[in-house]
LUMFI-74743 format. One record per residue (C-alpha): residue number from 1; residue in three letters; x, y, z. Coordinates in nm, 3 decimals. Example, Ala and Ser with C-alpha at 12.3 -4.5 7.8 and 13.67 -1.06 7.14 Angstrom:
<atoms>
@pos = 1, code = ALA, x = 1.230, y = -0.450, z = 0.780 $
@pos = 2, code = SER, x = 1.367, y = -0.106, z = 0.714 $
</atoms>
This chain:
<atoms>
@pos = 1, code = UNK, x = 8.737, y = 9.264, z = 15.853 $
@pos = 2, code = UNK, x = 8.565, y = 9.462, z = 15.569 $
@pos = 3, code = UNK, x = 8.505, y = 9.152, z = 15.364 $
@pos = 4, code = UNK, x = 8.236, y = 9.054, z = 15.623 $
@pos = 5, code = UNK, x = 7.986, y = 9.289, z = 15.493 $
@pos = 6, code = UNK, x = 8.113, y = 9.311, z = 15.122 $
@pos = 7, code = UNK, x = 7.789, y = 9.135, z = 15.003 $
@pos = 8, code = UNK, x = 7.623, y = 9.471, z = 15.088 $
@pos = 9, code = UNK, x = 7.823, y = 9.637, z = 14.826 $
@pos = 10, code = UNK, x = 7.978, y = 9.984, z = 14.861 $
@pos = 11, code = UNK, x = 7.643, y = 10.122, z = 14.970 $
@pos = 12, code = UNK, x = 7.578, y = 10.140, z = 15.353 $
@pos = 13, code = UNK, x = 7.271, y = 9.965, z = 15.452 $
@pos = 14, code = UNK, x = 7.136, y = 10.246, z = 15.582 $
@pos = 15, code = UNK, x = 7.177, y = 10.637, z = 15.518 $
@pos = 16, code = UNK, x = 7.219, y = 10.872, z = 15.815 $
@pos = 17, code = UNK, x = 6.871, y = 10.992, z = 15.783 $
@pos = 18, code = UNK, x = 6.747, y = 10.623, z = 15.783 $
@pos = 19, code = UNK, x = 6.960, y = 10.530, z = 16.072 $
@pos = 20, code = UNK, x = 6.821, y = 10.818, z = 16.258 $
@pos = 21, code = UNK, x = 6.467, y = 10.708, z = 16.177 $
@pos = 22, code = UNK, x = 6.565, y = 10.349, z = 16.263 $
@pos = 23, code = UNK, x = 6.688, y = 10.451, z = 16.601 $
@pos = 24, code = UNK, x = 6.415, y = 10.692, z = 16.698 $
@pos = 25, code = UNK, x = 6.113, y = 10.481, z = 16.594 $
@pos = 26, code = UNK, x = 5.951, y = 10.253, z = 16.853 $
@pos = 27, code = UNK, x = 5.878, y = 10.001, z = 16.578 $
@pos = 28, code = UNK, x = 6.256, y = 9.909, z = 16.616 $
@pos = 29, code = UNK, x = 6.192, y = 9.795, z = 16.980 $
@pos = 30, code = UNK, x = 5.868, y = 9.613, z = 16.866 $
@pos = 31, code = UNK, x = 6.060, y = 9.419, z = 16.611 $
@pos = 32, code = UNK, x = 6.346, y = 9.353, z = 16.880 $
@pos = 33, code = UNK, x = 6.091, y = 9.188, z = 17.120 $
@pos = 34, code = UNK, x = 5.887, y = 8.996, z = 16.859 $
@pos = 35, code = UNK, x = 6.177, y = 8.835, z = 16.670 $
@pos = 36, code = UNK, x = 6.319, y = 8.655, z = 16.982 $
@pos = 37, code = UNK, x = 5.953, y = 8.578, z = 17.093 $
@pos = 38, code = UNK, x = 5.892, y = 8.413, z = 16.763 $
@pos = 39, code = UNK, x = 6.209, y = 8.225, z = 16.788 $
@pos = 40, code = UNK, x = 6.141, y = 8.093, z = 17.128 $
@pos = 41, code = UNK, x = 5.785, y = 8.000, z = 17.003 $
@pos = 42, code = UNK, x = 5.947, y = 7.823, z = 16.700 $
@pos = 43, code = UNK, x = 6.184, y = 7.622, z = 16.933 $
@pos = 44, code = UNK, x = 5.881, y = 7.508, z = 17.150 $
@pos = 45, code = UNK, x = 5.660, y = 7.422, z = 16.838 $
@pos = 46, code = UNK, x = 5.951, y = 7.249, z = 16.670 $
@pos = 47, code = UNK, x = 5.985, y = 7.046, z = 16.990 $
@pos = 48, code = UNK, x = 5.625, y = 6.954, z = 16.983 $
@pos = 49, code = UNK, x = 5.602, y = 6.880, z = 16.621 $
@pos = 50, code = UNK, x = 5.920, y = 6.634, z = 16.655 $
@pos = 51, code = UNK, x = 5.749, y = 6.483, z = 16.971 $
@pos = 52, code = UNK, x = 5.437, y = 6.407, z = 16.762 $
@pos = 53, code = UNK, x = 5.630, y = 6.269, z = 16.465 $
@pos = 54, code = UNK, x = 5.843, y = 6.039, z = 16.683 $
@pos = 55, code = UNK, x = 5.592, y = 5.919, z = 16.938 $
@pos = 56, code = UNK, x = 5.257, y = 5.975, z = 16.752 $
@pos = 57, code = UNK, x = 5.140, y = 6.151, z = 17.076 $
@pos = 58, code = UNK, x = 5.037, y = 6.531, z = 17.111 $
@pos = 59, code = UNK, x = 4.884, y = 6.606, z = 16.768 $
@pos = 60, code = UNK, x = 4.663, y = 6.891, z = 16.890 $
@pos = 61, code = UNK, x = 4.941, y = 7.048, z = 17.096 $
@pos = 62, code = UNK, x = 5.156, y = 7.026, z = 16.819 $
@pos = 63, code = UNK, x = 4.915, y = 7.161, z = 16.580 $
@pos = 64, code = UNK, x = 4.792, y = 7.457, z = 16.780 $
@pos = 65, code = UNK, x = 5.168, y = 7.559, z = 16.862 $
@pos = 66, code = UNK, x = 5.216, y = 7.591, z = 16.467 $
@pos = 67, code = UNK, x = 4.887, y = 7.813, z = 16.462 $
@pos = 68, code = UNK, x = 5.037, y = 8.026, z = 16.736 $
@pos = 69, code = UNK, x = 5.377, y = 8.070, z = 16.569 $
@pos = 70, code = UNK, x = 5.191, y = 8.153, z = 16.253 $
@pos = 71, code = UNK, x = 5.004, y = 8.431, z = 16.406 $
@pos = 72, code = UNK, x = 5.331, y = 8.570, z = 16.566 $
@pos = 73, code = UNK, x = 5.476, y = 8.541, z = 16.221 $
@pos = 74, code = UNK, x = 5.183, y = 8.751, z = 16.062 $
@pos = 75, code = UNK, x = 5.222, y = 9.015, z = 16.362 $
@pos = 76, code = UNK, x = 5.594, y = 9.042, z = 16.297 $
@pos = 77, code = UNK, x = 5.561, y = 9.077, z = 15.920 $
@pos = 78, code = UNK, x = 5.277, y = 9.361, z = 15.957 $
@pos = 79, code = UNK, x = 5.493, y = 9.533, z = 16.215 $
@pos = 80, code = UNK, x = 5.797, y = 9.488, z = 16.017 $
@pos = 81, code = UNK, x = 5.647, y = 9.632, z = 15.704 $
@pos = 82, code = UNK, x = 5.559, y = 9.932, z = 15.926 $
@pos = 83, code = UNK, x = 5.914, y = 9.970, z = 16.050 $
@pos = 84, code = UNK, x = 6.039, y = 9.944, z = 15.686 $
@pos = 85, code = UNK, x = 5.790, y = 10.209, z = 15.583 $
@pos = 86, code = UNK, x = 5.921, y = 10.447, z = 15.871 $
@pos = 87, code = UNK, x = 6.283, y = 10.390, z = 15.791 $
@pos = 88, code = UNK, x = 6.298, y = 10.324, z = 15.417 $
@pos = 89, code = UNK, x = 5.971, y = 10.493, z = 15.296 $
@pos = 90, code = UNK, x = 5.817, y = 10.165, z = 15.149 $
@pos = 91, code = UNK, x = 5.633, y = 9.884, z = 15.320 $
@pos = 92, code = UNK, x = 5.817, y = 9.610, z = 15.160 $
@pos = 93, code = UNK, x = 6.094, y = 9.532, z = 14.952 $
@pos = 94, code = UNK, x = 6.298, y = 9.836, z = 15.019 $
@pos = 95, code = UNK, x = 6.642, y = 9.767, z = 14.843 $
@pos = 96, code = UNK, x = 6.830, y = 9.719, z = 15.162 $
@pos = 97, code = UNK, x = 6.593, y = 9.432, z = 15.254 $
@pos = 98, code = UNK, x = 6.482, y = 9.309, z = 14.923 $
@pos = 99, code = UNK, x = 6.589, y = 8.936, z = 14.956 $
@pos = 100, code = UNK, x = 6.482, y = 8.902, z = 15.331 $
@pos = 101, code = UNK, x = 6.140, y = 9.027, z = 15.230 $
@pos = 102, code = UNK, x = 6.121, y = 8.788, z = 14.934 $
@pos = 103, code = UNK, x = 6.203, y = 8.497, z = 15.140 $
@pos = 104, code = UNK, x = 5.965, y = 8.625, z = 15.413 $
@pos = 105, code = UNK, x = 5.695, y = 8.611, z = 15.137 $
@pos = 106, code = UNK, x = 5.769, y = 8.244, z = 15.092 $
@pos = 107, code = UNK, x = 5.773, y = 8.183, z = 15.466 $
@pos = 108, code = UNK, x = 5.426, y = 8.320, z = 15.509 $
@pos = 109, code = UNK, x = 5.302, y = 8.129, z = 15.216 $
@pos = 110, code = UNK, x = 5.432, y = 7.804, z = 15.387 $
@pos = 111, code = UNK, x = 5.297, y = 7.889, z = 15.723 $
@pos = 112, code = UNK, x = 4.943, y = 7.974, z = 15.543 $
@pos = 113, code = UNK, x = 4.953, y = 7.660, z = 15.350 $
@pos = 114, code = UNK, x = 4.985, y = 7.463, z = 15.690 $
@pos = 115, code = UNK, x = 4.674, y = 7.671, z = 15.823 $
@pos = 116, code = UNK, x = 4.483, y = 7.574, z = 15.511 $
@pos = 117, code = UNK, x = 4.571, y = 7.184, z = 15.528 $
@pos = 118, code = UNK, x = 4.505, y = 7.182, z = 15.896 $
@pos = 119, code = UNK, x = 4.198, y = 7.372, z = 15.930 $
@pos = 120, code = UNK, x = 4.069, y = 7.231, z = 15.592 $
@pos = 121, code = UNK, x = 4.157, y = 6.871, z = 15.724 $
@pos = 122, code = UNK, x = 4.353, y = 6.822, z = 15.399 $
@pos = 123, code = UNK, x = 4.628, y = 6.549, z = 15.428 $
@pos = 124, code = UNK, x = 4.704, y = 6.309, z = 15.700 $
@pos = 125, code = UNK, x = 4.842, y = 6.476, z = 16.037 $
@pos = 126, code = UNK, x = 5.187, y = 6.350, z = 15.935 $
@pos = 127, code = UNK, x = 5.165, y = 6.527, z = 15.595 $
@pos = 128, code = UNK, x = 5.051, y = 6.841, z = 15.756 $
@pos = 129, code = UNK, x = 5.348, y = 6.837, z = 16.009 $
@pos = 130, code = UNK, x = 5.559, y = 6.779, z = 15.702 $
@pos = 131, code = UNK, x = 5.424, y = 7.115, z = 15.554 $
@pos = 132, code = UNK, x = 5.491, y = 7.280, z = 15.880 $
@pos = 133, code = UNK, x = 5.856, y = 7.155, z = 15.908 $
@pos = 134, code = UNK, x = 5.914, y = 7.283, z = 15.534 $
@pos = 135, code = UNK, x = 5.784, y = 7.650, z = 15.672 $
@pos = 136, code = UNK, x = 5.992, y = 7.603, z = 15.976 $
@pos = 137, code = UNK, x = 6.318, y = 7.506, z = 15.738 $
@pos = 138, code = UNK, x = 6.236, y = 7.822, z = 15.533 $
@pos = 139, code = UNK, x = 6.182, y = 8.030, z = 15.855 $
@pos = 140, code = UNK, x = 6.520, y = 7.955, z = 15.982 $
@pos = 141, code = UNK, x = 6.699, y = 8.040, z = 15.655 $
@pos = 142, code = UNK, x = 6.516, y = 8.355, z = 15.667 $
@pos = 143, code = UNK, x = 6.622, y = 8.442, z = 16.044 $
@pos = 144, code = UNK, x = 6.969, y = 8.361, z = 15.935 $
@pos = 145, code = UNK, x = 6.939, y = 8.629, z = 15.644 $
@pos = 146, code = UNK, x = 6.825, y = 8.888, z = 15.906 $
@pos = 147, code = UNK, x = 7.087, y = 8.801, z = 16.160 $
@pos = 148, code = UNK, x = 7.341, y = 8.841, z = 15.882 $
@pos = 149, code = UNK, x = 7.216, y = 9.165, z = 15.761 $
@pos = 150, code = UNK, x = 7.212, y = 9.298, z = 16.149 $
@pos = 151, code = UNK, x = 7.585, y = 9.176, z = 16.186 $
@pos = 152, code = UNK, x = 7.665, y = 9.360, z = 15.859 $
@pos = 153, code = UNK, x = 7.499, y = 9.683, z = 15.958 $
@pos = 154, code = UNK, x = 7.673, y = 9.691, z = 16.302 $
@pos = 155, code = UNK, x = 8.003, y = 9.619, z = 16.117 $
@pos = 156, code = UNK, x = 7.937, y = 9.902, z = 15.874 $
@pos = 157, code = UNK, x = 7.845, y = 10.140, z = 16.164 $
@pos = 158, code = UNK, x = 8.158, y = 10.043, z = 16.350 $
@pos = 159, code = UNK, x = 8.363, y = 10.098, z = 16.051 $
@pos = 160, code = UNK, x = 8.205, y = 10.440, z = 16.018 $
@pos = 161, code = UNK, x = 8.288, y = 10.523, z = 16.351 $
@pos = 162, code = UNK, x = 8.651, y = 10.390, z = 16.340 $
@pos = 163, code = UNK, x = 8.715, y = 10.574, z = 16.016 $
@pos = 164, code = UNK, x = 8.582, y = 10.920, z = 16.186 $
@pos = 165, code = UNK, x = 8.800, y = 10.860, z = 16.484 $
@pos = 166, code = UNK, x = 9.104, y = 10.775, z = 16.274 $
@pos = 167, code = UNK, x = 9.038, y = 11.107, z = 16.049 $
@pos = 168, code = UNK, x = 9.002, y = 11.314, z = 16.368 $
@pos = 169, code = UNK, x = 9.319, y = 11.180, z = 16.505 $
@pos = 170, code = UNK, x = 9.504, y = 11.227, z = 16.189 $
@pos = 171, code = UNK, x = 9.362, y = 11.581, z = 16.163 $
@pos = 172, code = UNK, x = 9.478, y = 11.671, z = 16.514 $
@pos = 173, code = UNK, x = 9.837, y = 11.513, z = 16.440 $
@pos = 174, code = UNK, x = 9.852, y = 11.659, z = 16.077 $
@pos = 175, code = UNK, x = 9.770, y = 12.002, z = 16.204 $
@pos = 176, code = UNK, x = 10.038, y = 11.982, z = 16.477 $
@pos = 177, code = UNK, x = 10.298, y = 11.830, z = 16.231 $
@pos = 178, code = UNK, x = 10.247, y = 12.138, z = 15.989 $
@pos = 179, code = UNK, x = 10.269, y = 12.385, z = 16.282 $
@pos = 180, code = UNK, x = 10.616, y = 12.225, z = 16.390 $
@pos = 181, code = UNK, x = 10.723, y = 12.237, z = 16.015 $
@pos = 182, code = UNK, x = 10.629, y = 12.599, z = 15.975 $
@pos = 183, code = UNK, x = 10.801, y = 12.675, z = 16.291 $
@pos = 184, code = UNK, x = 11.124, y = 12.507, z = 16.176 $
@pos = 185, code = UNK, x = 11.098, y = 12.695, z = 15.845 $
</atoms>
């Protein structure tokens, strides 16, 4: 089971102090609410974009759904940066989340590019939707990065608990065995 999180290296994702800060800040809850909310908005928006691209109907609804998705993205990025500052002491690019933050910047860039082409009336509506779809593809990749990181952190925490329990059990048994040997001698 250890190989699942081996891409994190030997270093745990969180130190004990960082884990304590993560578990005690309300920003963790904020991220926990915003992330699935953003995903639901993404799914609705994606459906509206695909509907427009396949039927030619619903351009305004699809466009506004992308704007809403982008605003939620900006919100989760700002609150995520605050969370990272509280937990790791840096607003962005803490070593534990460097690549997730790097891809997040590209996600923001593409979502912002959509806003520019839509509000600036640059490109055809179909081309504008293609910019949004490119942003959405990168968003899915980024969401997958964060899910992998969350899973790896949980696996690491489980291994730490298992090792502590095994050590405690071995200490209890080892101490008893030593006493038996001492008594026999």
